N, C-alpha and C positions, 0 to 999 in steps of 0.2 A: 481597449481603452479609448480609444478614437470616437465610439460609439457614447461613450457617459458625459452626461452633461456636467455642467461647470462648478454647481450643485455637488452629483455625485462625487466628482473629482476631490474639492474640499471634505467633504465627508469622510470619504475614503482615506484622504492625506492625515486626517486630524486624528483618524483609529489608528494609523500606521504609525506618526510621533508619538501618541500615549503606548503604543504597545513597543517603543526602542526605549522609551521611558520604564517599562514593567520588565522591561529584560536590562537594561543594565541594575535596574534594582535586584535582580534574581527572581523576579515574579518570569517566569517562563510561561507556568500555565495560562496566567492572564493575559499573557502578550500573545501566547498563540490564538486566544480566545478573540483578542482585538484585531489581530488579522488576518483572520478565519470571516470577519464581518468586515473588515475594509474590502479583501478579496472579495465578498459577494457582492457588492457596490459597485465594485471596478475590479475584472479581472487582468490583473497586472502579476507579468513573468517575473518582476523583482518583488510584489510580496510574496506569490509564492516558493520561492526563491530564500527570503527573511523564514516564511515557514519552517519551509526543511529545516533551516540550522534551529530553530525554538525547538523541533520535534528533538536535532540532538541531542541539545542542550537539556533535552527531559529524558534522553537516554532511549528513545522509540525509532532507533536508526532507521529499519526497516520503513517506519513511516514515511521516515526522514527523506528514505532514497526513492520510492513511489513519489514525493512531492518534487525533490529537485529533476525528475524525468519528467514530472508532468510541467514543471516551468522550462525545461526546454522545449515541450512541444509549445507551449502559449509564447514565448518567444519567439520560437519560430514562425509561428502567424502574425504576430505583430510584429516583426521583422520586414513582411513581406509588404505592408502597406508602412513603415517606416525605419528605416535603415539602423536606426540608433538600438532598437533592441536587438540589433545583432550581436554587442559586446553580452548583452544577459542572455542570452543563449549558450554562447562560447562559456558564461562562467557557470551555468546552468552543470553543461556538460561535465568542466571539469569538477565540480562538485559532486554530481551526481559517481562520477567516474572514481573519484574517492569514496565515496559513501558503499561503492559497491565491495570493495576490499573488507566491509565493516560488518557485511550483513552475511545471510546465509540465501542459498535457493534450494525451495523443497519441490521436487518431481512428485507429484499425486495419480496414481493409475487409482483410476475409478472401479475398475474392470466391469464398467458396463452400466454400473448401477449408477443411478438419479439420487436427486433427494438434494438435503442444506449442507453445503460442504463449510464447516467453520475450519480454519487453521490456526493455531493460536487464540482463540478467540474472535477471531475475527470472521464476519461471513462474505466466502468468495464465492464470486458467480462460478458455474458448472463449466462454463464457457472461458474463462480464465485458467482451469484448472489441467488443460492440452499443455499451458506451455509452466517453467518451473516457477513456482510464488516465492515472492522474497519474505525472508522471516528473517526476527532480530535471533542472532545466536542463541545456541542454548538446547534445553528440553523444548520442545514443540506439539501441544499435543491438535490430534489432527479426528475432528469426531465428524461422521456421515449419518444423519439424519433422513432416514427414509422407509417408504414403504415397508421393507425389512426391520425395522425399528434403530437403534442409536447403535453405530459400530464406529468405538475407538480406539484410536492407535497414537503412540508417542515416538518420537524418532529425536534423538541429538545431531543438531545440525553446525558444526563451527560457522566461526568467519570466515568470510571467503570459499567455502565449500559447499558441495550441494547432498541433499538430503534425499531420501525416496521411501514413499509410502506406498503400499499396495492395498488396495480394498477387491478381493475376491468375490465373483460375485457368491452370494450364499445358494449351495444346493443343497436341498434336502437329500438325505441319508439316503441311497436305495432302499427297498423294499427288504426283508428280509428273507430268503430263498425258501421256494414254495416245496415244501414235501409233497411228493408224490405218492398217491394212496397204493397199496397193493393190494 
């Protein structure tokens, strides 16, 4: 925030205010777009936190949780330069804790395989697959696209709980037994 020019701050604030109006009118998609544009101009923890709230209004709780966690990190960095952002960090941390109760966690065991991992339609970098992945509750489709082809799994994950999916390495079937010649 401190690196933003006065013009950038004014543009971000205009988008933020427009988003607030859209949100009040029930246009959460429009509000989300304006908030994301505002954040692209000025990386504000408060904007990220409001993005999280709009995602909740849209029923995208897993995305909202990720945004709240990101808001904690942005606020923590900002608080190092200006103590007033400590309150934003506290608020973001509390909202992330509440949101965590409404989402599920999914452990994905790739079984040594590589490729493109999609969880609930969202591409997840393989480096993130070693940690539980935040998902919206319900049936979660998990797809691994790789050299071995497309492999899909589906699992039910409830709010506040953890599910698991395993992709065992595809192993070629053993060759048929050799018949000895007599």
